[in-house]
N, C-alpha and C positions, 0 to 999 in steps of 0.2 A: 425882098425875095419874092419871086413870082410863084403863083400857085403850082405851076409845072415843076419848078425847081424844088419846092417844098414836098411835092408828091414823090418826086424821084428820091429825095433824101429819106423820106419815110420808108419807102420800099427797101432802100439800101440798109437802113437801120434794122429792119426785120431780117434781111438776108444775112446780117452779121450777128445773128443770135442763134441759140440752140434751144430746143424744147426741154423743159424741166418737168412739167406736169401736163398730162393730156386733159382734155375736157372731162373725160370719164373719171380720172383721178381727182380732179377738182370737185366734181359732183359727189363722188363718194365721200370726200373729206367734209363737204358741207352737210351731207346727210348725217354723218357721225357726230359732228359738232352740234347739230340741231337736237339729236337724241340726248346728248350729254347736257345741253343747256336745259332742255325740258325736264330732265330728271333733277337737276340742281336748282332751277329757278322757277319752274312751272307753277308753283303755289304762291309765288311772291308778288305777282302783278307788277313786274318791273317797268321802269322807263328804259327803253332801248335808245341809246345815243349812237348815231352813225357819224363817224369821223369823215368829214367831207375832204376831198372828193373821192379818194381812193377806195373807201369802203362801200360806196354806193352799189357796185356790182355784187359784192359779197352780201350786203344786206338784202338786195333784191333776190338773191338765191336762197338765203337763209330764212327770212321772215315768213314766207309761205309754209315753211316746214315746222314752225313753232306753233303748236296746237294748244295755246293758252292765252288768256287776255294779257295785253301789254299796251303801253303807250309808246309812241315813236316820236323822236325829235332828232336834232342833229347839232353837232358842234363843228366849227371850222377852225382847225388848228393845224399849222403846217411847219415843217422844218425844211422842206425841199423846194417848194415853188416849182419852177420849171427846171431846176438843177438836178443833177444826178448824185449829189452828195448833200448831206444834211447841213443846215445852218442854224440860225437863231430861231427859236420858237416864236410864232406869230399867231395870236388869237384873232381870228376874223369874226367869229361868233362864239361867245362863251356859253357854258352850260346854262340851261334855263333855271330860274329860281325854284321851280317846283320839284327839284331833286331832293329838297329837304325832307328827311324822314322816309325816304324811298330807297328801294334796291335799284341799282342802275347797272345795266349791261352795256358796256361800251364795245362797239364793233369797229375794228380797224383792218386795213388790208394786210399790213406787214409789221412784224416785230423785228426790228434791226437791233439797235442798242437799247431800246426801251425807254428813252428819255421822253418821247411824246406821250406814251401811255402813263408814265410816272407823273408827268405834269398834269395830265387829265385826271388821273386818280386823286392826286393831292387836291386839285381844285374842287372836285366833286365832294370829297370828304370835308373840305373847308366850308362848302355850301350846305353841309348837313346830310348828305347821303348816308344811309345806315350801312350800306354794303355796296362795293363796286366790284363787279366782275368784268373781265376783259376777254373778248374773243377776237382772234385774228385768223385770217385765212391762211397766212404763211408766216413761219418764223425762219429768219435767216440763221443758218448754222455758222456763226462767226468764230466759235471756239472761245469766246470771251464771256464774262459774266454780263448779265443784262441789268440795267437800272430798274426795270420792272418786268416781271414775268406775266404771261397771259394765263388765264384760267382754262381757256379752250383754244387749242391750236389745230388747224386743219392739216397743213403740210409743212415739212421742213424743206428748205431750199438751200442751195449752195451759197457761199459768201461771194456772190457776184451781183451785178446790177440786174434785177429781174423786173419784168413787166407783163401785162396782160391781166385779165380778170379784175379790172379796176385800177391796177397799178400802171402808171404811165411811164413812157420813155420820152422825156422832153416834150410832154404834152400829147404824145401819140400812143396809140395802140391799147388804150384802156379797154377797148371793145373786144379784144381777143378772148376766145373761150378757153384758151390754154395759157399756161405760164411759160415764159421764155426768159433766157438769161443772155446778156451780152457776152460775146466772146472776149476773152482776155487777150490783151496785147493787140 
């Protein structure tokens, strides 16, 4: 596929979506989560683990608002790859060994069914973390029970394919300051 064709497809993809949360709504949600995290974990000197790649933007917005000492690291765990539906869990980079005896705050972009967060939480506890808290920028309102709940949630989004603010649409548009949803049908 040529660059011109890929660029045209990217713009069509954006044109076939609807806004779900404005940049202001995202910013307000991140500020609220930061205050909640500071209140709950500020005295614990946590290790903050960013789930790559989707949570990078969320982490970049959240971390400067956390006014307490922390360590930062990442894990690379995916169910999506470049697809728009979840598949098998793949660990590209597991949690670091130094989580033993520590409080861990895991940051993810979206909570859909909860299986990714559940797998991460179980792995961290197996490695000896004393507490695992999870923060997500968005939770999808699926109407179904989740395999794992998040301790801190920024926004609720409709049960549609969403992208922006770190979440991608077939590898595109992670860089959007707003959250958008693909049109149905």
